[in-house]
C-alpha positions as CSV (number, residue, x, y, z in Angstrom):
1,X,-3.4,-25.6,-6.1
2,X,-5.5,-24.0,-3.3
3,X,-2.4,-23.1,-1.2
4,X,-0.8,-21.6,-4.3
5,X,-3.9,-19.4,-4.9
6,X,-3.9,-18.3,-1.3
7,X,-0.3,-17.4,-1.4
8,X,-0.8,-15.4,-4.6
9,X,-3.8,-13.6,-3.1
10,X,-1.8,-12.8,0.1
11,X,1.2,-11.4,-1.8
12,X,-1.2,-9.3,-4.0
13,X,-2.9,-7.9,-0.9
14,X,0.4,-7.0,0.8
15,X,1.8,-5.2,-2.3
16,X,-1.4,-3.4,-2.9
17,X,-1.4,-2.2,0.7
18,X,2.2,-1.0,0.4
19,X,1.4,0.8,-2.8
20,X,-1.6,2.5,-1.3
21,X,0.5,3.5,1.7
22,X,2.7,5.5,-0.7
23,X,0.1,7.1,-3.0
24,X,-1.9,10.1,-2.0
25,X,-5.6,10.5,-2.6
26,X,-5.1,12.3,-5.9
27,X,-3.2,9.5,-7.4
28,X,0.1,11.3,-7.6
29,X,3.1,9.8,-5.9
30,X,4.5,11.8,-3.0
31,X,7.8,10.7,-1.4
32,X,7.6,9.1,2.0
33,X,10.1,9.0,4.8
34,X,11.4,10.6,7.9
35,X,13.6,13.2,6.3
36,X,11.6,15.3,3.9
37,X,13.4,17.8,1.7
38,X,11.6,21.0,0.7
39,X,11.2,21.1,-3.0
40,X,10.8,24.0,-5.4
41,X,10.5,21.7,-8.4
42,X,8.2,21.9,-11.4
43,X,4.4,22.1,-11.0
44,X,2.5,18.9,-11.9
45,X,0.7,20.4,-14.9
46,X,4.0,21.8,-16.4
47,X,5.8,18.4,-16.4
48,X,6.3,16.9,-19.8
49,X,9.0,14.3,-19.0
50,X,9.5,12.2,-15.9
51,X,12.6,10.0,-15.3
52,X,14.0,8.0,-12.5
53,X,17.7,7.1,-12.4
54,X,18.4,3.9,-10.5
55,X,21.8,4.0,-8.8
56,X,22.7,0.7,-7.1
57,X,26.5,0.4,-7.6
58,X,28.9,2.1,-5.3
59,X,30.8,3.7,-8.2
60,X,31.4,7.4,-8.4
61,X,31.7,7.1,-12.2
62,X,28.0,6.1,-12.5
63,X,26.8,8.9,-10.2
64,X,28.9,11.4,-12.1
65,X,27.6,10.1,-15.4
66,X,24.0,10.4,-14.1
67,X,24.6,14.0,-13.0
68,X,26.0,14.8,-16.4
69,X,23.1,13.0,-18.1
70,X,20.7,15.2,-16.1
71,X,22.5,18.4,-17.0
72,X,22.4,17.4,-20.7
73,X,18.7,16.7,-20.4
74,X,18.1,20.2,-19.0
75,X,20.0,21.6,-22.0
76,X,17.2,20.2,-24.2
77,X,14.2,20.4,-21.9
78,X,13.7,23.0,-19.3
79,X,14.0,21.7,-15.7
80,X,10.5,23.2,-15.2
81,X,9.2,20.7,-17.7
82,X,11.0,17.6,-16.1
83,X,10.6,15.6,-13.0
84,X,13.9,13.9,-12.3
85,X,14.6,11.5,-9.3
86,X,17.8,9.7,-8.5
87,X,17.1,6.7,-6.3
88,X,20.1,5.1,-4.5
89,X,19.9,1.7,-2.9
90,X,22.5,-0.9,-2.0
91,X,26.0,0.4,-1.4
92,X,25.3,3.5,-3.5
93,X,23.8,5.2,-0.5
94,X,27.4,5.8,0.6
95,X,27.8,8.1,-2.4
96,X,25.2,10.4,-0.8
97,X,27.2,10.8,2.4
98,X,28.6,14.2,3.3
99,X,32.0,12.9,4.0
100,X,32.3,11.1,0.6
101,X,30.5,13.5,-1.8
102,X,32.9,16.4,-1.8
103,X,33.6,16.0,-5.6
104,X,30.0,16.3,-6.6
105,X,28.1,17.8,-3.7
106,X,27.9,21.2,-5.4
107,X,26.6,19.7,-8.6
108,X,23.9,17.8,-6.6
109,X,22.9,21.0,-4.8
110,X,22.6,22.9,-8.0
111,X,20.5,20.1,-9.6
112,X,18.4,20.0,-6.5
113,X,17.6,23.7,-6.8
114,X,16.4,22.9,-10.3
115,X,14.0,20.3,-9.0
116,X,16.0,17.0,-9.0
117,X,15.1,14.8,-6.1
118,X,17.8,12.6,-4.6
119,X,16.5,9.6,-2.6
120,X,18.3,7.2,-0.4
121,X,17.0,3.8,0.6
122,X,16.4,3.4,4.4
123,X,17.0,-0.3,4.2
124,X,20.4,0.1,2.6
125,X,21.3,2.8,5.0
126,X,20.5,0.5,8.0
127,X,22.5,-2.3,6.4
128,X,25.6,0.0,5.9
129,X,25.1,1.8,9.2
130,X,24.5,5.2,7.5
131,X,22.6,7.7,9.7
132,X,20.3,10.4,8.3
133,X,22.7,13.1,9.6
134,X,25.5,11.5,7.4
135,X,23.6,12.3,4.2
136,X,23.9,15.5,2.1
137,X,21.1,17.9,2.9
138,X,19.6,17.5,-0.6
139,X,18.9,13.8,0.0
140,X,15.5,12.5,1.1
141,X,15.0,9.1,2.5
142,X,12.5,6.5,1.3
143,X,11.6,3.3,3.1
144,X,12.7,1.0,0.2
145,X,14.5,2.0,-2.9
146,X,13.0,-0.8,-5.1
147,X,9.5,0.1,-4.0
148,X,10.2,3.8,-4.7
149,X,11.2,2.9,-8.2
150,X,8.1,0.8,-8.7
151,X,5.9,3.6,-7.5
152,X,7.6,6.2,-9.6
153,X,7.2,4.0,-12.7
154,X,3.6,3.5,-11.8
155,X,3.2,7.2,-11.9
156,X,4.7,7.6,-15.4
157,X,8.4,7.9,-14.6
158,X,10.7,6.4,-17.2
159,X,13.4,4.1,-15.8
160,X,17.1,4.7,-16.6
161,X,19.9,2.5,-15.3
162,X,23.2,4.1,-15.9
């Protein structure tokens, strides 16, 4: 029982440290990573809805559906009143590559101008040998896609899995 308690304490301390490493002093989540993308998104006080779309299957149909869902959301709620993130991990990071995103790159750039943040998992990129330079310019990089989703949910983002 003592070893179990020690293991639980150790895991709790590690995850707390990871969370603190990704949260700023005001308690709002700010994206981390080597490749930061300049955002002209909504101001914190204007935001009424926050959503994170989790993309983890290398299927264009899911990405296209998520892009369409975001455009439909913006028809009902102003982009200035929404914070929208699309987090890609696993094989999905390949959909954010310049050489494979010709069908929807313009749509992603348009949504990015409206404040949507596209984030690729560095772990998945390393596994699939995807370099930062391979990604569309609108894509930021986060250390771990799962951790990014956890942090966003902690900061009030609703989770949608298309």
